[in-house]
PATISE-818548 format. One record per residue: residue in three letters; y, z, x of N, C-alpha, C, CB in turn. Coordinates in steps of 0.1 Angstrom, whole numbers, plus 5000, padded with zeros to 4 digits. Glycine has a CB too. Example, Ala and Ser with C-alpha at 12.3 -4.5 7.8 and 13.67 -1.06 7.14 Angstrom:
2
ALA494350785132495550785123496750785132495550905113 SER497850715128498950715137500050795129499450575141 
//
This chain:
321
MET036919294315037519204325038219294336038519104319 SER038019264348038619344359040119314359038019304372 LYS040819404367042319384369042719254375042819504377 HIS041719184382042019054387042018944377041019024399 GLY041318974366041318874354040418754356042718824353 TYR039518754365038618644367037118674368039018564379 GLU036718794363035318834365034618824351035218964371 SER035218754342034418734329033718604331035318734317 GLY032618584323031918454324031018444336032818344323 ARG030718324340029818304351030518324365029118164350 LEU029718364374030318374388030318234394029418464397 ASN029318154390029318004394029417984409030417934386 LEU028518044416028518024431028317874435027518114437 PRO028617844447028517704451027117634449028917684465 PHE026117714450024717654449024217654435023817734458 VAL025017684425024617694411025317574404025017834405 GLY024517514395025217414386025117274391026617454384 ILE025817184385025817044388026917004398026016964375 CYS026616914407027516884418028516774414026716844430 THR029416804406030616714405031516754417031316724391 PHE032516664420033416694430034216824427034316584433 GLY034016924436034717054434034417124421036217024434 LYS033317084415032817134402033917104391032517284402 TYR034717004393035616964382034916894371036816884388 PRO035516884359034816824348034416674351035716824336 TYR033316644345032816504346033216424334031216504347 VAL033816304336034216224325033416094326035816194326 GLU032616074317031715954317032415834311030415984309 ASP033315854301034015744294035315714302034415784280 TRP035315604309036415564318037715524310036015454327 ASP037515514297038715494288039315624283038415404277 ALA038715734287039215864283039515954294038115934274 ILE040015894305040415974317041816034314040515884330 ASP041916164314043216234312043316344322043216294297 ALA043916314333044016404345045116354354042616414352 GLU045416444364046416394374045716324385047116514380 VAL044416364388043616304398042216274393043516394411 ALA041716154396040316114392039616074404040316004381 VAL038516144406037616114418036516024414037116254424 MET036215924423035115834420034415804432035715694414 GLY033015794431032215754443032015604443030915824442 ALA032015554456031715404458030615404468033015334463 PRO029315424464028215434474027715304479027115514467 TYR028615224485028215094490028315094505029214984484 ASP027215044512027315034526026714914532026615154532 PHE026714804524026214674529027114604538025814584517 GLY028314664540029314594549029214644563030714624544 CYS028214734566028114794580027614694590027114914579 GLN028114704602027714624613026614684622028914574621 TRP026514814620025514884628024714984619026114964640 ARG024915114620024115204612024515214598024115344619 SER023615204589023915214575023715364571023015124566 GLY023915394558023715534554024915594546023415624565 ALA026015524547027215574540027115564525028515504545 ARG026115494520025915494505025615634500024715394502 MET025115724509024815854505026015954507023615914513 GLY027115894511028315974514028916044501029415894519 PRO029115974490029616044478028816164474029815944467 ARG027516144474026616254469026716374478025116204468 ALA026816344492026916454501028216524501026616404515 ILE029316454499030616514498030816594486031716404498 ARG030216544475030216624462029516764465029616554451 GLU028316754470027616884473028416974482026216854479 ALA029016924493029817004502031017064495030216924514 SER031616984486032817034479032617154471033416924471 THR031317174467031117294458031417424466029717304453 LEU031417414480031717534488033117574485031617494503 PHE034017484481035417514479035717524464036317414486 SER034717544456035017534441035117664434033917454435 PHE034817774441034817904434036017994437033517974438 GLY037117934441038318004441038918014427039417944451 HIS038618124420038918124406040418104403038418264401 ALA041218144412042718124409043318024418043418264411 GLY042517924422043017814431042817854445044517794429 ALA043417784455043217804469044517854475042717674476 TYR044617984478045818044483045818014498046018194480 ASP046917954503047117934518048118024523047417784521 HIS047718124531048718224535049718174545048018344541 GLU049318064552050318004561051417934554049617914571 ASP051117864543052117804536052717884525051617674529 ASP052017994522052418084510052418004497053718154513 VAL051417924496051317834484049817844479051717684487 THR049717854465048417844459048217704455048217944447 TYR047317634462047017494459045817494449046617414472 LEU045817384441044717364432044517474421043417344439 ASP045717524417045717634407045217564394047117694405 PRO044117614388043517554376044417554364042217614373 ALA045417644365046417654354047417544355047017794353 LYS047517484366048617384369048117244371049417434380 VAL046817224376046417094380045217054372046017084395 THR045016914370043916864363043216754371044316804349 ILE042016784375041216694383039916664376041016754397 VAL039416544376038116504370037316424380038316434357 ASP036016424378035116334385034616234375034016424392 ILE034716104378034316004368033015944373035315894367 GLY032316004383031015944387031215834397030215904375 ASP030215744397030215634407030415504401028915644415 ALA031015414408030915264405029515224407031915184413 ASP029115124398027715074399027614984411027315004386 ILE026614994419026414914431025114824428026215004444 VAL025314694431024214604429023814564443024714474421 HIS022514604447022114584460022114434464020714634462 THR022614414476022814284483023914204477021514204482 ASP024614244467025614164460027014234463025414154445 THR027614184474028914244477030014214467029414184491 GLU030014094462031114054452031014134440030913904449 GLN029814154434029814234422030014384424028414204415 SER029414434435029614574438031114604440028814614451 HIS031814524448033214544450034014524437033814434460 ALA033614434428034214414415034114544407033714294408 ASN032914604407032714724400033514844405031214764400 ILE033714844418034614954424036014924419034514954439 GLU036514804420037814764416038114804401038114614418 PHE037114774393037214804379037414954377035914764372 GLY036715044384036915184383038215234387035815254390 VAL038715174398040115214403041115174393040415154417 ARG041015054387041915004377042015094365041614864373 LYS040815144361040715234349041515364353039315264346 ILE041315414365042015534369043515514369041615584383 LEU044015404375045415374375046015354361045715254383 LYS045215294352045715274339045915404331044715184331 SER045115504335045215634328046415714333043915714331 GLY046915664345048115744351047615844361048815814340 ALA046315844364045815944374045915884388044415984371 ILE045815964398045815914412044315894415046416024422 PRO043915774420042515754424042215814437042215604424 VAL041115884438040515934450039115884451040616094451 VAL038815794460037515724461036815764473037715564461 MET035515804471034715844482033715734485033915974479 GLY033715684498032815574502031515644507033415484512 GLY030515554510030615414511031315374525031415354500 ASP031015254529031615204541033015164539030815084548 HIS033715124550035215094548035514974540035815094562 SER034514884538034814764530035214804516033614674530 ILE034914924511035214964497036714974496034515094494 ASN037414984507038914984506039414854500039515014520 ILE038714744502039214614498039414614483038214504503 PRO038314644475038514654460039514754456037214674453 CYS039614864463040614974460042014914461040415094469 ILE042314844472043614794474043914674463043814734488 ASN042814604461043014494450043514544437041614424448 ALA043014664434043414724421044814764419042514844418 PHE045614764430047014794430047914674428047414864443 ASP047314554425048114434424049114434413047214314423 ASP049014524403050014534392050814664393049314524379 GLN050814724405051514854407052714814415050614964413 GLU053614924417054714904426054214894441055715024425 PRO055014834450054514814464054014944470055614754472 ILE053114934480052515044487052515024502051015064482 HIS052615134509052415124524051115194527053615204531 VAL050315124535048915184538049015264550047915064539 VAL048515384549048315474561046815484563049015614558 GLN046415434575045015434578044815534590044515294583 ILE043815624588043415714598042015684602043515864594 ASP041815634615040515564618040415554633040515424611 ALA039215534638039015504652039115354654037615554656 HIS038915274644038815124645039915054637037415074641 LEU040414944642041514874636041114804623042114774646 ASP039914764622039414694610040214584606039314794599 PHE040714494615041614384612041014254616042914404620 VAL039714244615039014114617039314024605037514134619 ASP039713904608039913804597038613754591040813684602 GLU037813684600036513634596035613624608036713494589 ARG034413674606033413664617032113614611033213804624 HIS031713494615030413434610030513424595029213514615 GLY031613394590031813384575032013514568030613314570 VAL031913624574032113754568033613794567031313864575 ARG034113814555035513844553035613974545036213734545 PHE034514034540034614154532033714264537034314114518 GLY033514274550032714374556033614494560031914324568 HIS033014594567033814714570034714694582032914824572 GLY034714574588035614544599036814464594034914464610 ASN036914434581037914344575039014404567037314244568 PRO038814534562039714574551041214584554039314714547 MET041614614566043014624569043614484570043314704582 ARG042914384574043414244574043614204559042414154581 ARG042614234551042714194537043914264530041414224529 ALA044114394534045314464528046614404533045214614533 ALA046714374546047914314551048314184545047814304566 GLU047314114539047613984533048214004519046313904532 LYS048214124513048714144500050214144500048114274494 PRO050814074490052314074490052914214486052813974480 TYR052114294479052514424475052214534485051914464462 VAL051614504497051414594508052614574518050014574515 THR053514664519054714644527054514664541055814744522 GLY053414724545053114754560052014844561054414804567 LEU051514864574050414954576050815044588049114874579 SER050415174587050415264598049015294602051215404595 GLN048515244613047115254617047015354629046615114622 ILE046515474626046615594634045215634638047315704627 GLY045015664651043815714657043015604664043015774646 ILE043515484664042715374669042515384684043515234667 ARG041215364689040915404703039715334708040715554704 ASN039615344721038415304728038015154725037215394725 VAL036715134724036214994721036214974706034714974727 SER037114894702037314874687036414754683038714854684 SER036214744670035514624665036414504664034914654651 THR037714524666038614414665039114364679039914454657 ALA039014234682039414184695040914184696038914034696 LYS041414144708042914154711043714074701043114104725 ASP043213954697043913864688044213934675043213734686 GLY043214024671043414104658044614204660042114174655 TYR044714264671045814354674047214274673045714424687 VAL047214154679048414074679048714034665048213944688 ASP047713994657047913964643048414084635046713904637 ALA047814194637048214314630049614354632047314434634 ARG050114344644051514384647052414274640051714394662 ALA052014154641052814044635052914054620052213904639 MET051914114614051814124599052314264595050414104594 GLY052914344604053614464599052914594602053914454585 SER052014594612051314714615051914794626049814684618 ASP051914924625052315014636051015074641053415124632 ILE050515044653049215094658049415204668048414974664 GLN048815324665048915434674047515494676049915544667 SER047215534688046015594692046115744690045615564706 VAL044915814692044915964692045916014703043516014694 ARG045815954714046616004725048115974722046315934738 HIS048415854716049815834712050315944703049915694705 MET049515974693049916074683050116204689049016084671 ARG049216244699049416374705050716374714048216404714 GLU051016264719052316254727053516264718052316124735 LEU053416194706054516194697054616334690054316084687 GLY053516394687053416514678053416464664054716604681 VAL053116554655053016524641054316474636052516644633 ASP055416544639056716504634057116364639057816604637 GLY056816334652057116214657056316094651056916214672 MET055116124648054216024641054816004627052816064641 LEU055116104620055616094606056916004606055916224600 ALA057716024617059015954617058815804618059816004629 ARG057615764623057315614624056915554611056315594635 ILE056615644601056115594588057315584578055015694582 PRO057415474571058615454563058815574553058415324554 ASP060015624553060415734545060515694530061715804550 GLY060015784521060215764507059315664501061615734504 ALA058315614508057515504503056315564494056915424514 ARG055715474487054415504480053315474490054315414467 TYR052515574493051515564503050115554497051615684513 TYR049415464502047915464500047315504513047415314496 VAL046515614512045915674524044415644525046115824524 THR044015574536042615544538042115614550042315394539 ILE041115704549040615784560039115754563040715934556 ASP038915704575037615684580037215814587037515554589 ILE036015864584035615994590035415984605034416044583 ASP035315854610035115844624036415854632034515714628 ALA037515874624038815914631038716044638039915914621 PHE037816134633037616264638036616254650037016364628 ASP036716344659035816344671034416374666036216454681 PRO033416304672032016324667031516464670031116214674 SER032216534678031816674680031916754667032616744691 ILE032816714658032916774645032516684634034316824643 ALA032316554636031916464626030916364631033216394620 PRO029716414634028716314639028116234629027616394646 GLY028216264616027516194605028216074601027316294594 THR028315974609028915844606028315734614030415854609 GLY028415614609027715504615028215454628027815384606 THR029515474631030115424644030915534650030915294642 PRO030315644655031115754661031815704673030215874664 SER033015764676033815724687034415844693034915614684 HIS034015884706034616004712036115994714033816034725 GLY036716104715038116114718038916114705038615994725 GLY038316164694038916164681039716284678037916144671 PHE040216284666041116394661040316524658041816354648 LEU041016634657040416754652041116784638040716874662 TYR040516874631040816884617042316904614040117004611 TYR042917004621044317044618045316934621044717164625 GLU045016854632045916734635046016644623045316664647 VAL044916614616045016524605045516594593043616464602 LEU045116714590045716784579047216794579045016924577 GLU047716834591049116854592049916714591049516904606 LEU049316604596049916474593049916444578049116364601 LEU048816464572048716434557049616524549047316444552 ALA049716654553050616744546052016694547050416884551 GLY052416654559053816604562054016474554054016574576 LEU053016394552053116264545053416294530051816184546 THR052816394525053016424510054416474508052016534506 LYS055116524518056516564517057516444519056816674527 ARG057016344526057816234530057916124519057216164543 GLY056916114511056916014501055816054490056615874506 SER055415954483054415974472053015914476054915924459 VAL052015994476050615944479050115904465049716054485 VAL049815774464049415714451048015674450050315604448 GLY047315684462045915654462045215694475045715504460 ILE044015734474043215784486041815734486043315944486 ASP041315694498039915684499039515744512039515534499 LEU038315794512037715854524036315794526037616014523 VAL036015734537034815654539034015684551035315504539 GLU032815624552031915624563031215754566032715584575 VAL031215844557030315964558028915924556030716074548 ALA028115934566026715894566025916024569026315774576 PRO025516104559025116234561023716254568024916304547 ASP022916144568021616154574021716174590020716034571 TYR022816134595023016154610023516284614024016044615 ASP023716374604024216514607023516614598025816514604 GLN022416664604021616764597022316894594020316784604 SER023416924601024117044599024917044586025017084611 GLY025316914582026116904570027616914573025716994560 SER028016934586029416964589030316844586029517004603 THR029816724588030616604585031016594570029916474589 SER030016624561030316624547031216734543029016634539 THR031016844550031916964547033416924551031417084554 LEU033516864563034816824568035516734558034716754582 ALA034716634553035316534543035716604531034216424540 ALA034916694525035216764513036416854515034016844508 GLN036416924526037617014529038916944530037317094541 LEU038816824537040016744539040516694526039816634549 LEU039616644517040016584504040616694495038816514498 MET039916814495040416914486041816964491039517034487 ASN042016974504043317014509044416914507043217054523 LEU044016784509045016674506045316664492044416544511 ILE044316674483044616664468045616784465043316674460 GLY045216904470046117014467047516994471045517134473 ARG047716934482049116914487049816804480049116884502 VAL049116704476049716594468050216644455048616484466 LEU049316724448049716774435050816884436048516834428 HIS050816964447051917054449053216994450051617144461 GLU053316884459054516814461055016744448054416714472 LYS054016694440054316634427055016734418053116574421 GLU054416854418054916964409056317004414054017084409 VAL056517024427057817064433058916964430057717084448 GLY058516834431059516724429059716684414059016604436 ALA058916754405059116714391060416764385057916774383 
//
């Protein structure tokens, strides 16, 4: 063994082996989850109003995440002087995907909810990879027996449609469905811009139901600290990230790209600050549709953001223990 202590066994480069998220262990038995974080795929995209393809998101994010899987001693960040995701300190597992029944929204959502409930019952933090944004609805449903949560949404679209032509559970509805829950204490909706899928009455309703709505330009005017100050301090945060919150120049692989979006560090710094402000108790990342981005950069962005967010969540959990 070398003086660095990690050159025994396989080198296990990113393109070698099975693509679990971050090459973390796969747990098939959902009654045997024993980890701090459990990652699950929700490859459902029947809630889309335009371009489909986000059903392939979990598979693409998993493959992209292998790029960040071969830091043998975790991920050292010289700017923070912290080693995140130290394998000696953190436990992360991939439990595979919820089963999706084609054309059956109710059963597909129920299967996603079932998986999140199993994760929560185990004591792990659920990290769910979509899929379109409707998968947030069953994720939030699964928190009905938990302590109250504040939802932090990072997105180009408000997603606050109540009902449109009888549709209540599509990807334009999740934040409305969340706001209706008695255990959701409020929403911070960040990055909302341009032509949204929600009409003006939806914005009025959102504010009346406890939403703070801020655009990309608003956040840039406020700065990261100013934006964080608008989010309730010391709360339990559920974070939902739509990849179209990012500018399509870096995230073209999504069904509804919207120019004028965030860049990577803006969102990372916001999320890093959030982990210091309260407890992140659930995460989903949605709307990665890899077929619209042959470079793979959208999937890489999603994987990099999730890995870094998980690392910071677990670091703050360790510091606060």
